[in-house]
C-alpha positions as CSV (number, residue, x, y, z in Angstrom):
1,M,4.4,26.9,3.5
2,T,0.7,26.3,3.4
3,S,-1.4,24.2,1.0
4,S,-5.1,23.6,0.6
5,V,-5.4,20.7,-1.9
6,P,-9.1,19.7,-1.9
7,R,-9.4,16.3,-0.3
8,L,-11.7,13.7,1.1
9,V,-11.2,10.7,3.3
10,I,-13.4,7.7,2.4
11,A,-14.0,5.7,5.6
12,A,-16.4,3.1,6.9
13,P,-17.6,1.6,10.2
14,S,-15.9,-1.7,9.3
15,S,-14.2,-3.6,6.6
16,G,-16.5,-4.9,3.9
17,S,-18.7,-1.8,3.8
18,G,-17.8,-0.7,0.3
19,K,-14.8,1.7,0.8
20,T,-12.8,0.4,-2.1
21,T,-15.8,0.6,-4.5
22,V,-16.7,4.1,-3.5
23,A,-13.2,5.5,-3.2
24,T,-12.0,4.0,-6.6
25,G,-15.3,4.9,-8.3
26,L,-15.1,8.4,-7.0
27,M,-11.5,8.8,-8.2
28,A,-12.5,7.6,-11.7
29,A,-15.6,9.7,-11.8
30,F,-13.7,12.9,-10.9
31,A,-11.0,11.9,-13.4
32,A,-13.7,11.6,-16.1
33,R,-14.5,15.2,-15.4
34,E,-11.0,16.1,-16.4
35,L,-9.8,16.7,-12.8
36,A,-6.3,15.7,-11.9
37,V,-7.0,13.3,-9.0
38,S,-4.4,12.2,-6.5
39,P,-5.1,8.7,-5.1
40,H,-4.0,7.6,-1.6
41,K,-4.6,4.6,0.7
42,V,-4.3,4.6,4.5
43,G,-2.1,1.8,5.8
44,P,0.4,-0.6,4.3
45,D,-1.9,-2.1,1.6
46,Y,-0.2,-2.6,-1.8
47,I,-3.2,-3.9,-3.8
48,D,-5.9,-1.1,-3.6
49,P,-3.4,1.5,-4.8
50,G,-3.1,-0.5,-8.1
51,Y,-6.8,0.0,-8.7
52,H,-6.5,3.7,-7.7
53,A,-3.8,4.1,-10.3
54,L,-6.0,2.7,-13.0
55,A,-8.8,5.1,-11.9
56,T,-6.6,8.2,-12.0
57,G,-3.6,7.6,-14.2
58,R,-1.3,8.5,-11.3
59,A,0.7,6.4,-8.9
60,G,-1.4,5.2,-5.9
61,R,0.4,6.2,-2.7
62,N,0.2,5.0,0.9
63,L,-0.2,7.1,4.0
64,D,0.9,5.0,7.0
65,A,1.4,6.8,10.3
66,Y,3.0,3.7,11.9
67,L,5.6,2.8,9.2
68,C,6.5,6.4,8.4
69,G,5.5,8.3,11.6
70,P,2.7,10.8,12.0
71,E,5.1,13.7,11.1
72,L,5.5,12.4,7.5
73,V,1.8,11.8,6.7
74,A,1.1,15.4,5.5
75,P,4.4,15.9,3.6
76,L,4.0,12.5,1.8
77,F,0.4,13.4,1.0
78,L,1.4,16.8,-0.4
79,H,4.2,15.2,-2.4
80,G,1.8,12.9,-4.1
81,A,-0.9,15.5,-4.5
82,R,1.4,18.1,-6.1
83,G,-0.4,19.8,-9.0
84,C,-3.7,17.9,-8.5
85,D,-7.2,19.3,-8.4
86,I,-8.4,16.9,-5.7
87,A,-7.2,14.1,-3.6
88,V,-9.2,11.0,-2.5
89,V,-7.9,9.0,0.4
90,E,-9.3,5.5,1.0
91,G,-9.3,4.5,4.6
92,V,-8.4,1.1,6.2
93,M,-10.7,-1.2,8.3
94,G,-13.1,0.7,10.4
95,L,-12.7,4.5,10.9
96,Y,-11.2,4.3,14.4
97,D,-9.3,1.0,13.9
98,G,-5.5,1.5,14.2
99,A,-2.3,-0.4,15.0
100,A,-3.1,-3.0,17.7
101,G,-2.5,-1.7,21.2
102,E,-1.5,1.7,19.9
103,G,-4.7,3.7,20.3
104,E,-5.6,5.8,17.3
105,L,-2.1,5.4,15.7
106,A,-2.3,4.7,12.0
107,S,-6.2,4.6,11.9
108,T,-8.2,6.3,9.2
109,A,-9.3,8.8,11.8
110,H,-5.7,9.6,12.8
111,V,-4.7,10.2,9.2
112,A,-7.8,12.3,8.6
113,K,-6.9,14.5,11.5
114,L,-3.3,14.8,10.3
115,L,-4.6,15.9,6.9
116,R,-7.3,18.2,8.3
117,A,-9.6,16.4,5.8
118,P,-13.4,15.8,6.0
119,V,-14.5,12.2,6.2
120,V,-17.2,10.6,4.2
121,L,-18.6,7.5,5.9
122,V,-19.6,4.6,3.7
123,V,-22.3,2.6,5.5
124,D,-23.6,-0.8,4.5
125,A,-27.3,-0.2,5.0
126,S,-28.5,-3.6,3.8
127,S,-29.8,-4.8,7.2
128,Q,-31.0,-1.6,8.9
129,S,-33.3,1.4,8.5
130,R,-33.7,3.9,11.4
131,S,-30.8,2.4,13.3
132,V,-28.5,3.9,10.8
133,A,-28.9,7.2,12.5
134,A,-27.6,5.8,15.8
135,L,-24.6,4.2,14.1
136,V,-23.7,7.4,12.2
137,H,-24.2,9.5,15.3
138,G,-21.8,7.3,17.2
139,F,-19.1,7.6,14.6
140,A,-19.6,11.4,14.3
141,S,-19.5,12.1,18.0
142,W,-16.8,9.6,19.1
143,D,-13.9,12.0,18.4
144,P,-14.8,15.7,18.0
145,E,-11.6,16.3,16.1
146,V,-12.8,14.0,13.3
147,R,-15.0,16.0,10.9
148,L,-17.7,13.7,9.5
149,G,-18.9,15.6,6.4
150,G,-21.5,13.2,5.2
151,V,-22.6,9.6,4.5
152,I,-22.8,7.4,1.4
153,L,-25.3,4.6,1.9
154,N,-24.4,1.3,0.3
155,K,-26.5,-1.7,-0.6
156,V,-29.8,0.1,-0.4
157,A,-32.7,-2.2,-1.4
158,S,-35.5,0.1,-2.7
159,D,-36.9,3.6,-2.9
160,R,-38.8,3.0,0.3
161,H,-35.6,1.7,2.1
162,E,-33.8,4.9,0.9
163,E,-36.6,7.1,2.2
164,L,-36.4,5.5,5.6
165,L,-32.7,5.9,5.8
166,R,-32.8,9.5,4.6
167,E,-35.4,10.4,7.2
168,A,-33.4,8.9,10.0
169,L,-30.2,10.6,9.0
170,D,-32.0,13.9,8.5
171,Q,-32.9,13.8,12.1
172,A,-29.3,13.1,13.0
173,G,-28.1,16.1,11.0
174,V,-25.7,14.2,8.8
175,P,-26.1,14.9,5.0
176,V,-26.5,11.9,2.7
177,L,-24.0,12.5,-0.2
178,G,-24.8,9.3,-2.1
179,V,-27.0,6.2,-2.3
180,L,-25.8,3.0,-4.0
181,R,-28.3,0.4,-4.7
182,R,-27.9,-3.3,-3.9
183,V,-26.4,-4.7,-7.1
184,P,-24.2,-7.6,-8.1
185,Q,-20.7,-7.1,-6.8
186,V,-18.3,-5.4,-9.2
187,D,-15.9,-8.0,-10.4
188,T,-12.9,-7.6,-8.1
189,P,-11.9,-11.2,-7.2
190,S,-10.0,-12.0,-4.0
191,R,-7.8,-14.8,-2.8
192,H,-5.6,-15.6,0.3
193,L,-4.2,-12.0,0.8
194,G,-7.1,-9.9,-0.5
195,L,-8.0,-8.6,-4.0
196,V,-6.2,-10.0,-7.0
197,P,-3.6,-7.3,-8.1
198,V,-4.2,-5.2,-11.2
199,A,-1.1,-6.6,-12.9
200,E,-2.6,-10.1,-13.0
201,R,-6.0,-9.1,-14.5
202,R,-5.4,-5.9,-16.4
203,S,-8.3,-5.8,-18.8
204,D,-10.8,-7.2,-16.3
205,A,-9.5,-4.6,-13.7
206,V,-10.1,-1.8,-16.2
207,N,-13.6,-3.0,-16.6
208,A,-14.1,-3.2,-12.9
209,V,-12.9,0.3,-12.3
210,T,-15.2,1.5,-15.1
211,A,-18.1,-0.2,-13.4
212,M,-17.3,1.4,-10.0
213,A,-17.1,4.8,-11.6
214,A,-20.6,4.3,-13.3
215,Q,-22.1,3.2,-10.0
216,V,-20.7,6.2,-8.1
217,E,-21.7,8.6,-10.9
218,R,-25.3,7.3,-10.7
219,G,-25.6,7.3,-7.0
220,C,-23.5,10.1,-5.6
221,D,-23.7,13.9,-5.6
222,L,-20.3,14.6,-7.1
223,E,-20.8,18.4,-6.8
224,A,-21.5,18.2,-3.1
225,L,-18.5,15.8,-2.6
226,L,-16.3,18.2,-4.5
227,A,-17.5,21.1,-2.4
228,L,-16.8,19.2,0.8
229,A,-13.3,18.4,-0.5
230,R,-12.7,22.1,-1.0
231,S,-13.6,22.8,2.6
232,A,-10.5,21.0,3.9
233,G,-8.3,23.0,6.1
234,A,-4.9,24.3,4.9
235,L,-1.8,22.3,5.8
236,S,1.3,24.0,7.0
237,H,3.8,21.5,5.7
238,A,6.3,21.3,2.9
239,P,5.9,18.4,0.4
240,W,8.2,15.5,1.0
241,E,11.3,15.4,-1.2
242,A,13.6,12.4,-1.8
243,P,17.1,13.5,-0.7
244,V,19.5,13.9,-3.7
245,G,22.7,12.0,-3.6
246,P,25.8,11.9,-6.0
247,T,24.9,11.6,-9.7
248,Q,28.3,11.6,-11.4
249,K,28.3,7.8,-11.5
250,R,24.9,6.4,-11.7
251,A,24.4,2.8,-10.7
252,V,21.9,0.5,-12.5
253,V,19.5,-0.9,-10.0
254,A,17.0,-3.5,-11.3
255,V,13.6,-3.7,-9.5
256,A,11.5,-6.9,-9.9
257,G,8.1,-6.3,-11.4
258,G,5.4,-8.2,-13.4
259,P,2.5,-10.2,-12.0
260,A,4.5,-12.1,-9.4
261,F,6.1,-9.0,-7.8
262,T,3.5,-6.2,-7.5
263,F,4.1,-4.9,-4.0
264,S,6.1,-1.7,-4.0
265,Y,5.8,1.8,-2.6
266,A,6.2,4.6,-5.2
267,E,8.6,6.5,-3.0
268,H,11.2,3.6,-3.1
269,T,11.9,4.2,-6.8
270,E,12.0,7.9,-6.2
271,L,14.5,7.5,-3.4
272,L,16.7,5.2,-5.4
273,T,16.7,7.6,-8.3
274,A,17.4,10.6,-6.2
275,A,20.3,8.7,-4.5
276,G,22.0,8.2,-7.9
277,A,20.5,5.1,-9.3
278,E,19.2,4.4,-12.8
279,V,16.2,2.3,-12.0
280,V,15.1,-0.4,-14.5
281,T,12.4,-3.0,-14.1
282,F,12.6,-6.7,-14.9
283,D,9.9,-9.5,-14.9
284,P,11.2,-12.7,-13.3
285,L,8.4,-14.6,-15.0
286,R,9.4,-13.6,-18.6
287,D,12.9,-12.0,-18.7
288,E,15.7,-14.6,-19.1
289,Q,18.5,-12.1,-18.3
290,L,19.0,-9.3,-15.9
291,P,19.1,-5.8,-17.4
292,E,22.5,-4.9,-18.9
293,G,25.0,-3.4,-16.5
294,V,23.0,-4.2,-13.4
295,A,24.8,-3.4,-10.1
296,G,22.1,-4.3,-7.6
297,L,18.6,-5.8,-7.2
298,V,15.5,-4.9,-5.3
299,I,13.0,-7.7,-5.2
300,G,9.9,-6.6,-3.3
301,G,6.6,-8.3,-2.3
302,G,4.0,-10.0,-4.3
303,F,2.6,-13.5,-5.0
304,P,5.5,-15.9,-6.0
305,E,3.5,-18.7,-4.5
306,V,0.9,-18.3,-7.2
307,Y,3.6,-18.4,-9.9
308,A,6.1,-20.9,-8.3
309,A,6.1,-23.2,-11.3
310,E,6.6,-20.4,-13.9
311,L,9.3,-18.7,-11.8
312,S,11.1,-22.1,-11.4
313,A,10.9,-22.8,-15.1
314,N,12.8,-19.6,-15.9
315,E,16.1,-21.2,-15.1
316,P,18.3,-18.8,-16.9
317,L,17.1,-15.8,-14.8
318,R,17.3,-17.8,-11.6
319,K,21.0,-18.6,-12.4
320,A,21.7,-14.9,-13.3
321,V,20.2,-13.7,-10.0
322,A,22.2,-16.3,-8.0
323,E,25.4,-15.4,-9.8
324,L,24.9,-11.7,-9.1
325,A,24.1,-12.3,-5.5
326,L,27.1,-14.6,-5.0
327,S,29.4,-11.9,-6.6
328,G,28.6,-9.7,-3.6
329,A,26.4,-7.3,-5.4
330,P,23.7,-5.6,-3.2
331,V,20.4,-7.4,-3.2
332,A,17.4,-6.2,-1.1
333,A,14.5,-8.7,-0.9
334,E,11.3,-8.3,1.0
335,C,8.7,-11.1,1.6
336,A,8.2,-12.4,-2.0
337,G,11.8,-11.6,-2.7
338,L,12.9,-13.7,0.3
339,L,10.9,-16.6,-1.1
340,Y,12.4,-16.2,-4.6
341,L,16.0,-16.2,-3.2
342,S,15.3,-19.4,-1.2
343,R,16.4,-22.8,-2.3
344,E,12.8,-23.9,-3.1
345,L,9.2,-22.7,-2.8
346,D,6.5,-25.4,-2.4
347,G,9.0,-27.9,-3.8
348,Q,9.8,-25.8,-6.9
349,P,13.5,-24.8,-7.3
350,M,14.1,-21.1,-6.8
351,C,17.3,-19.1,-7.0
352,G,19.2,-21.0,-4.2
353,V,20.9,-17.9,-2.9
354,L,19.7,-18.7,0.6
355,D,19.9,-22.1,2.2
356,A,16.2,-22.1,3.2
357,A,13.0,-23.7,2.0
358,A,9.6,-21.8,1.7
359,R,6.1,-23.2,1.6
360,M,2.5,-22.1,1.8
361,T,0.5,-22.7,5.0
362,Q,-3.1,-22.0,6.1
363,R,-1.8,-19.5,8.8
364,L,-1.9,-15.8,8.1
365,T,0.9,-13.8,9.6
366,L,-0.2,-10.2,9.8
367,G,0.8,-7.1,11.7
368,Y,3.1,-4.1,12.3
369,R,6.5,-4.8,13.7
370,D,9.2,-2.8,15.5
371,A,12.6,-4.0,14.2
372,V,16.3,-3.3,14.8
373,A,19.1,-4.2,12.4
374,V,21.1,-7.0,14.1
375,G,24.3,-6.3,12.1
376,D,25.6,-4.2,9.3
377,S,24.1,-4.8,5.8
378,V,23.7,-3.1,2.4
379,L,20.6,-1.4,3.9
380,A,21.6,-0.3,7.4
381,V,24.2,-0.3,10.1
382,A,23.7,-2.4,13.2
383,G,21.3,-0.8,15.6
384,T,19.2,1.0,13.0
385,R,15.6,1.0,14.1
386,M,12.8,0.6,11.5
387,R,9.1,-0.1,11.6
388,G,7.7,-2.7,9.2
389,H,4.7,-4.8,8.4
390,E,4.3,-8.6,7.8
391,F,1.5,-10.0,5.6
392,H,1.9,-13.6,4.3
393,R,0.7,-17.2,4.5
394,T,4.1,-18.7,3.8
395,V,6.9,-19.8,6.1
396,V,10.6,-20.0,5.5
397,E,12.7,-22.6,7.3
398,P,14.9,-21.7,8.9
399,G,13.4,-18.3,9.6
400,A,16.8,-16.7,10.1
401,G,20.3,-17.1,8.9
402,A,23.6,-17.2,10.8
403,A,23.5,-13.4,10.4
404,P,19.8,-12.4,10.8
405,A,18.4,-9.2,9.1
406,W,16.3,-7.9,12.0
407,G,15.6,-8.4,15.6
408,V,11.8,-8.1,16.0
409,R,10.0,-7.1,19.3
410,A,6.5,-8.2,18.6
411,P,4.4,-10.3,18.8
412,V,7.3,-12.2,20.4
413,R,11.0,-11.3,20.6
414,R,12.8,-13.1,17.8
415,V,15.3,-12.6,15.0
416,E,14.4,-13.1,11.3
417,G,15.7,-12.8,7.8
418,F,19.2,-13.2,6.3
419,V,22.2,-11.1,5.7
420,Q,25.0,-12.7,3.7
421,Q,27.5,-10.9,1.5
422,G,25.5,-8.2,-0.2
423,V,22.1,-9.8,0.4
424,H,19.5,-8.5,2.8
425,A,16.4,-10.7,2.7
426,S,13.5,-10.5,5.2
427,Y,9.7,-11.0,5.5
428,L,9.4,-7.4,6.7
429,H,7.9,-4.8,4.4
430,T,9.4,-1.4,5.2
431,H,8.8,2.1,3.9
432,W,12.1,3.7,3.1
433,A,10.7,7.3,3.3
434,S,11.0,6.8,7.1
435,R,14.7,6.1,6.7
436,P,16.0,7.7,3.5
437,G,19.5,6.7,4.4
438,V,18.5,3.1,3.5
439,A,18.3,4.0,-0.2
440,R,21.4,6.1,-0.2
441,R,23.4,3.3,1.5
442,F,22.1,0.7,-0.9
443,V,22.9,2.8,-4.0
444,E,26.4,3.7,-2.7
445,R,27.1,-0.1,-2.2
446,C,25.9,-0.6,-5.8
447,R,28.3,2.0,-7.0
448,T,31.3,0.6,-5.2
449,S,30.7,-3.2,-5.1
């Protein structure tokens, strides 16, 4: 099977160059032209895809060659882009920055090559003129397999500044596909883990995406960018499909949502549904009871530390979660979910399922992890290997229970997380598409517990 979905990868020499503004604005500008736009993000980031979803009306999806393996990047892309007129892929960090110590693995360049997609480089030109040509030439020539299709110049000061930049890049033979003037930042506030998620600032986020679209519409050659997207090479892959499990007895699986729990990969819900679950969402900030007939819980990542007082104040739901967990029902918790199941978070009572206390710190824990299941759980049998990602400024003490969830190889060998009765709780964010059996096993336990 071959597919030729038009596509672009939006990259940059480094973080902070304007990738998110350009990628999100471009998605919204194409969508305003009544094109069906498929939004994607390189790497494990959960927050940018929320803005992408606002811009396009479709689920933002991640393409992570470390978590899922290079072989799944194109199939997952085609799954998300099915039926779309164009796909826009926002890169991560600098174009050639990948997993630490792993060469190009999981870099934007790596994903662009796997997708046979042209790259548009967003360059912060605020402090340079002719030197921009040397910078772009270096990125264009570093890896001949990466096709640099053009440049969008960001933070350009004046007509004269633009003229100097264009002259330099004309000599370098790289087309300028857009020029964005130096303007006040679009309102996308950040905090300790990056941008504030869409769910916490819905109306302001809509306004921010509208402003990004207007900026890109004014400064970029959309026709040239669309033509470049249509020049992408065909992909000889079949779209990814969630494996279908038994459906004769569907199990109700409740997935935490709302402003405190915004981190989730779209494929997780698809995998649970295909495995035979009826997926319903609940908001631990507002709902005082779990959904009717619930047989299992999935509590993913997010910002419970920001909402600790509100989560604690919802005592009826905390008790309902604890009762369900203590009954032996399957509960899968990642990062924020781990904190919510703990005894307390920054001194505020939480669900008390785990005899552990969580607190905020100044230290950022960040990076990919290779993990192995220490024992059997509702997610995996002992010895199952998975790759994950940690991203938090909290600590949980103790860091592991009597039965840990994972043995982790890097940055130091250690065990972490908790397995008790039907609970699997860990700091590790994982992408279940890499191990579909995780969802099948979880739903089967929900069906039989």
